[in-house]
C-alpha positions as CSV (number, residue, x, y, z in Angstrom):
1,X,62.8,61.6,-37.6
2,X,61.4,59.2,-35.1
3,X,61.5,55.6,-36.6
4,X,61.1,52.0,-37.0
5,X,63.8,51.6,-39.8
6,X,65.2,49.4,-38.5
7,X,62.6,46.8,-38.7
8,X,62.6,43.6,-41.0
9,X,62.6,44.5,-44.9
10,X,59.5,41.8,-44.7
11,X,59.0,42.3,-48.6
12,X,62.6,43.2,-50.1
13,X,65.5,40.4,-50.7
14,X,67.3,39.1,-47.6
15,X,70.6,37.7,-48.6
16,X,70.1,38.3,-52.3
17,X,66.8,36.3,-51.9
18,X,63.5,38.0,-52.8
19,X,61.2,36.6,-49.8
20,X,57.7,37.4,-51.6
21,X,57.0,38.8,-55.0
22,X,53.9,40.9,-55.6
23,X,52.2,42.0,-59.5
24,X,54.0,44.7,-59.0
25,X,57.5,43.3,-58.9
26,X,56.2,40.3,-61.7
27,X,55.4,43.8,-63.6
28,X,58.8,45.7,-63.1
29,X,60.6,42.8,-64.0
30,X,58.8,42.2,-67.1
31,X,59.4,46.0,-67.7
32,X,63.4,45.1,-67.9
33,X,63.2,42.8,-69.7
34,X,62.2,44.9,-72.4
35,X,64.7,47.2,-73.2
36,X,64.9,50.7,-74.6
37,X,66.2,52.0,-78.2
38,X,67.6,54.7,-76.6
39,X,69.2,55.8,-80.1
40,X,65.7,56.1,-81.4
41,X,64.8,58.8,-79.0
42,X,68.2,60.4,-80.0
43,X,67.8,60.4,-83.7
44,X,64.5,61.6,-83.6
45,X,65.2,64.6,-81.5
46,X,63.3,63.6,-78.2
47,X,66.5,63.6,-76.3
48,X,69.4,65.6,-76.7
49,X,73.3,64.1,-76.2
50,X,73.3,64.8,-73.5
51,X,70.0,63.0,-71.5
52,X,71.5,60.2,-73.7
53,X,74.9,59.9,-73.2
54,X,73.5,60.3,-69.1
55,X,71.0,57.5,-69.7
56,X,73.0,55.0,-71.5
57,X,75.3,55.1,-68.5
58,X,72.9,53.9,-66.0
59,X,71.2,51.3,-67.9
60,X,74.3,49.8,-69.8
61,X,77.2,50.4,-66.9
62,X,77.8,47.1,-64.6
63,X,77.0,48.4,-61.3
64,X,79.8,49.4,-60.1
65,X,80.9,52.1,-62.9
66,X,77.0,53.3,-62.5
67,X,78.2,53.8,-59.2
68,X,81.5,55.8,-59.6
69,X,79.3,58.0,-61.9
70,X,75.7,58.1,-59.7
71,X,78.9,59.9,-57.5
72,X,80.5,61.9,-59.7
73,X,77.1,62.8,-61.5
74,X,74.4,63.2,-59.5
75,X,72.8,66.4,-60.5
76,X,73.1,65.9,-63.7
77,X,72.0,61.5,-63.4
78,X,68.7,62.7,-61.6
79,X,67.6,66.1,-64.3
80,X,67.9,63.1,-67.1
81,X,64.9,61.4,-65.4
82,X,62.6,63.6,-64.6
83,X,63.0,65.8,-67.6
84,X,62.8,62.3,-69.4
85,X,59.9,61.2,-67.3
86,X,58.5,64.5,-68.1
87,X,58.8,64.9,-71.7
88,X,58.2,61.7,-72.7
89,X,54.6,60.3,-73.6
90,X,55.3,56.7,-74.4
91,X,53.9,54.5,-70.9
92,X,56.2,52.1,-71.7
93,X,59.3,54.6,-71.7
94,X,58.3,55.8,-68.8
95,X,57.7,52.2,-66.9
96,X,60.8,51.7,-68.0
97,X,62.7,54.5,-66.0
98,X,60.8,54.8,-63.3
99,X,61.7,51.0,-62.7
100,X,65.5,52.4,-63.2
101,X,64.8,54.8,-61.1
102,X,63.7,52.3,-58.3
103,X,66.2,49.3,-58.7
104,X,69.2,52.8,-57.8
105,X,67.4,53.6,-54.5
106,X,66.5,50.1,-53.9
107,X,70.3,48.9,-54.6
108,X,71.2,52.4,-52.0
109,X,69.6,54.2,-49.8
110,X,71.0,56.8,-49.9
111,X,70.3,57.9,-53.4
112,X,67.2,59.3,-52.2
113,X,69.0,62.3,-51.8
114,X,70.4,62.9,-55.1
115,X,67.2,63.5,-56.0
116,X,66.5,65.7,-53.1
117,X,69.4,67.6,-54.1
118,X,68.2,68.0,-57.5
119,X,65.1,69.4,-56.2
120,X,66.5,72.0,-53.8
121,X,68.8,73.3,-56.6
122,X,65.9,73.5,-58.3
123,X,63.6,75.7,-55.6
124,X,60.8,73.0,-55.7
125,X,60.2,69.3,-53.5
126,X,61.1,65.8,-55.0
127,X,56.9,65.6,-54.0
128,X,55.9,68.4,-56.5
129,X,58.0,66.3,-59.2
130,X,56.9,63.1,-57.9
131,X,53.1,63.2,-57.1
132,X,51.9,64.0,-60.0
133,X,52.8,61.0,-61.9
134,X,50.0,59.2,-59.2
135,X,47.2,60.9,-61.5
136,X,48.1,59.0,-64.3
137,X,46.3,56.1,-66.2
138,X,48.5,53.1,-66.3
139,X,48.4,51.2,-62.7
140,X,52.0,50.5,-63.0
141,X,53.2,53.9,-63.7
142,X,51.0,54.7,-60.8
143,X,52.2,52.5,-57.8
144,X,55.7,52.4,-59.4
145,X,56.0,56.2,-58.5
146,X,54.3,55.7,-55.1
147,X,56.8,53.1,-54.5
148,X,59.5,55.6,-55.2
149,X,57.7,58.5,-53.4
150,X,57.7,56.6,-50.2
151,X,60.8,55.2,-50.3
152,X,62.0,59.3,-51.0
153,X,59.6,60.0,-47.3
154,X,61.1,57.9,-45.6
155,X,65.4,57.2,-46.3
156,X,66.0,60.4,-46.0
157,X,65.8,63.0,-43.3
158,X,63.5,65.6,-45.5
159,X,60.4,64.8,-44.6
160,X,56.9,64.3,-46.8
161,X,54.1,67.9,-45.5
162,X,51.2,69.5,-45.1
163,X,49.2,69.1,-48.3
164,X,52.1,66.8,-50.0
165,X,51.6,64.3,-47.1
166,X,48.1,64.7,-47.0
167,X,47.3,64.0,-50.6
168,X,49.4,60.8,-50.6
169,X,48.0,59.6,-47.5
170,X,44.8,59.6,-49.5
171,X,46.3,58.3,-52.7
172,X,47.2,55.0,-50.4
173,X,43.5,55.4,-48.9
174,X,42.1,55.3,-52.2
175,X,44.3,52.7,-53.7
176,X,43.3,50.7,-50.6
177,X,39.9,51.0,-51.2
178,X,40.0,50.3,-54.7
179,X,37.8,46.6,-55.2
180,X,40.0,45.7,-58.2
181,X,43.4,47.0,-57.2
182,X,45.4,44.5,-58.9
183,X,48.4,46.4,-57.0
184,X,47.0,46.2,-53.6
185,X,50.3,45.0,-52.9
186,X,52.6,47.4,-54.1
187,X,50.1,50.0,-51.8
188,X,50.0,48.1,-48.4
189,X,53.7,48.0,-49.4
190,X,53.9,52.1,-49.5
191,X,52.0,51.9,-45.9
192,X,54.5,49.9,-44.0
193,X,56.9,51.7,-45.5
194,X,55.6,55.5,-44.0
195,X,53.7,53.7,-40.5
196,X,57.8,52.9,-39.3
197,X,58.1,56.4,-38.9
198,X,56.3,58.8,-35.8
199,X,55.1,61.4,-37.9
200,X,53.6,59.4,-41.0
201,X,51.6,57.3,-38.0
202,X,50.2,60.3,-36.6
203,X,49.7,61.8,-39.7
204,X,47.8,59.4,-41.2
205,X,45.8,58.0,-38.2
206,X,44.3,61.9,-38.2
207,X,42.9,61.0,-41.8
208,X,41.4,58.1,-40.1
209,X,43.9,55.8,-42.1
210,X,43.5,52.5,-39.2
211,X,39.5,52.5,-40.4
212,X,40.5,52.0,-43.8
213,X,42.9,49.1,-42.9
214,X,40.4,47.3,-40.9
215,X,38.0,47.9,-44.3
216,X,40.7,46.8,-46.3
217,X,41.5,43.7,-44.1
218,X,37.5,43.1,-44.0
219,X,37.4,42.6,-47.9
220,X,38.4,38.8,-49.5
221,X,42.5,39.7,-49.5
222,X,44.8,36.6,-49.7
223,X,47.1,36.2,-46.3
224,X,50.3,38.3,-47.7
225,X,48.1,41.2,-47.9
226,X,46.4,40.4,-44.3
227,X,50.0,40.3,-43.3
228,X,51.2,43.3,-44.9
229,X,48.1,45.3,-42.7
230,X,48.2,44.1,-39.9
231,X,51.8,45.0,-40.0
232,X,50.8,48.5,-40.3
233,X,48.4,48.3,-37.4
234,X,51.1,46.8,-35.3
235,X,53.2,49.6,-36.3
236,X,50.3,52.3,-35.0
237,X,50.7,50.8,-31.4
238,X,54.2,51.5,-31.0
239,X,52.6,54.8,-30.1
240,X,51.4,54.9,-26.9
241,X,48.5,57.3,-27.9
242,X,47.2,55.8,-31.6
243,X,47.3,52.5,-29.5
244,X,45.2,53.5,-26.4
245,X,42.8,55.0,-29.3
246,X,42.8,51.7,-31.6
247,X,40.5,50.3,-29.2
248,X,37.1,52.1,-30.0
249,X,38.2,50.9,-33.4
250,X,37.4,47.5,-33.1
251,X,40.8,46.4,-34.3
252,X,40.6,43.4,-31.6
253,X,37.7,41.4,-32.7
254,X,38.6,42.0,-36.5
255,X,41.8,39.8,-36.2
256,X,40.2,37.9,-33.9
257,X,38.0,37.1,-36.4
258,X,41.5,36.2,-39.0
259,X,43.2,33.9,-36.0
260,X,39.6,31.7,-36.0
261,X,40.1,31.2,-40.6
262,X,43.9,31.8,-40.9
263,X,46.1,29.3,-41.7
264,X,49.1,31.3,-42.7
265,X,52.0,30.6,-39.5
266,X,53.1,34.8,-40.5
267,X,49.7,36.0,-40.8
268,X,49.4,34.5,-36.7
269,X,53.2,36.1,-35.6
270,X,51.9,39.8,-36.7
271,X,48.8,39.2,-34.8
272,X,50.2,38.2,-31.6
273,X,52.6,40.8,-32.0
274,X,50.3,43.2,-32.2
275,X,48.5,42.3,-28.9
276,X,51.8,42.2,-27.1
277,X,53.1,45.3,-28.2
278,X,50.5,46.9,-26.2
279,X,50.1,44.2,-23.0
280,X,48.9,46.9,-20.6
281,X,46.2,47.2,-22.9
282,X,44.9,43.5,-21.7
283,X,44.8,42.1,-25.6
284,X,46.1,38.2,-24.0
285,X,43.0,37.1,-23.2
286,X,41.8,37.3,-27.2
287,X,44.7,35.1,-27.7
288,X,44.1,33.1,-25.6
289,X,41.2,31.6,-27.3
290,X,42.8,30.5,-30.1
291,X,46.0,28.4,-28.8
292,X,48.3,27.4,-31.1
293,X,50.9,24.6,-29.6
294,X,53.8,25.5,-29.5
295,X,54.2,28.8,-31.7
296,X,55.1,32.0,-30.0
297,X,55.8,35.8,-31.6
298,X,59.5,35.2,-30.8
299,X,60.2,31.6,-32.3
């Protein structure tokens, strides 16, 4: 799977520090703080004893012990999470379970294989297990599930394909188009991850994804979303064919307009990077119209 996964994780933790918070991350912190009483679920027979044992171990154990448990009981852990998400109706609990999964994956990318392995043993795919969550009504559940799906798609050698990929890309496009989407940063983050992978860059272009990004950039967004969406365009330029085709989308005038208005150095840098990736396309004369003293992408 050809990818740019070596690129920096601008929105994730680097050296223990969170570089940028988002509404989804803030909500996830609230969800973590509202601990679930798993004993009450067991007593009411909403979960069985095995599920109780697994979820309590994963939820309450220190990281080293949890890590060992995940290694020794991979199938049981995946099954417990997915069965509970499917069978528990309360949104608050589903929010908590999805946040647990996301945290587990964020700690160690290789853990995506726990879910892929489980799906194969059950003669299904992780996409069939997680994509239905995108149809839930609760916005946090929808966007946290989207974040997990993006990680499953990008951090494994097993790529998302066909109808599943088309459904997910259509979902992300719709989320970008929503006027009052409080989790638009999370949507852009999913695209930042996906568009590092060549197969996903090509698929997103075929569903007119570039137009969706440009339309979203034309909306009244904060600088963080601007940065994320331009990062997506930058990723697209690493495919020479797509970089050439981007001329017809009027990418340069849109970015040039943002350059005139933005006061944020990170936005300026990513626009310069986008211009410079395909230097043979003669982007430079657009950049020269907006000189910034002593500033370059490599600074």
